[in-house]
C-alpha positions in Angstrom: 9.5 7.0 -6.5 6.9 8.4 -8.9 3.4 7.8 -7.9 -0.1 8.4 -9.3 -2.0 8.4 -6.0 -1.4 8.4 -2.3 -3.4 6.6 0.4 -2.6 7.8 4.0 -3.5 5.0 6.4 -1.6 6.4 9.3 -3.4 5.8 12.6 -5.3 2.8 11.2 -4.7 -0.6 12.8 -4.9 -4.0 11.2 -6.9 -4.8 9.1 -8.0 -1.3 8.1 -4.9 -0.3 6.0 -5.6 -3.4 3.8 -9.3 -2.7 3.7 -8.7 0.9 2.6 -6.1 -0.3 0.1 -8.6 -2.7 -1.4 -11.0 0.1 -1.9 -8.5 2.6 -3.3 -7.1 0.2 -6.0 -10.6 0.2 -7.7 -10.0 3.9 -8.5 -6.7 3.3 -10.3 -5.8 2.0 -13.8 -3.4 -0.8 -14.8 0.2 0.4 -14.5 -0.5 3.2 -12.1 1.5 3.4 -8.9 -0.2 3.9 -5.5 1.8 5.1 -2.5 0.4 3.6 0.8 1.6 5.3 4.0 1.0 3.4 7.2 2.3 3.3 10.8 0.8 -0.1 11.8 3.8 -2.5 12.1 1.6 -5.3 10.7 1.5 -3.6 7.3 5.2 -4.7 6.8 3.9 -8.2 6.4 0.3 -7.6 5.3 0.9 -5.3 2.3 3.4 -7.7 0.5 1.1 -10.6 1.2 -1.9 -8.7 -0.2 0.1 -7.8 -3.3 1.0 -11.4 -3.8 -2.6 -12.6 -3.4 -4.1 -10.0 -5.7 -1.5 -9.8 -8.4 -0.5 -6.2 -7.9 3.3 -5.5 -7.8 5.1 -4.1 -4.8 7.7 -2.0 -6.5 9.1 -0.2 -3.5 9.1 -0.1 0.2 10.6 2.5 2.6 10.7 2.8 6.4 11.1 6.2 8.1 11.1 5.7 11.8 7.7 4.3 12.6 6.2 5.2 9.2 6.1 2.7 6.3 5.7 3.7 2.7 4.7 1.1 0.1 4.6 1.6 -3.7 2.2 -0.7 -5.5 1.8 -0.9 -9.3 -1.7 -1.9 -10.3 -2.0 -5.0 -12.4 
């Protein structure tokens, strides 16, 4: 998946991946894709819910062992 930026939130526990995500999106422009990398299992539910609430589009999601990658297109 092509991405414009990456946010590595590995090692952060809920709610910190979402807190960091909310800060990072302010740096991006509409249409850009952010890759969020997390290893907190709560992110599997939290990131899609955050996207739904904020209007950003979850365009991809991958799971590699205990690491989750989310691809979010900015609104």
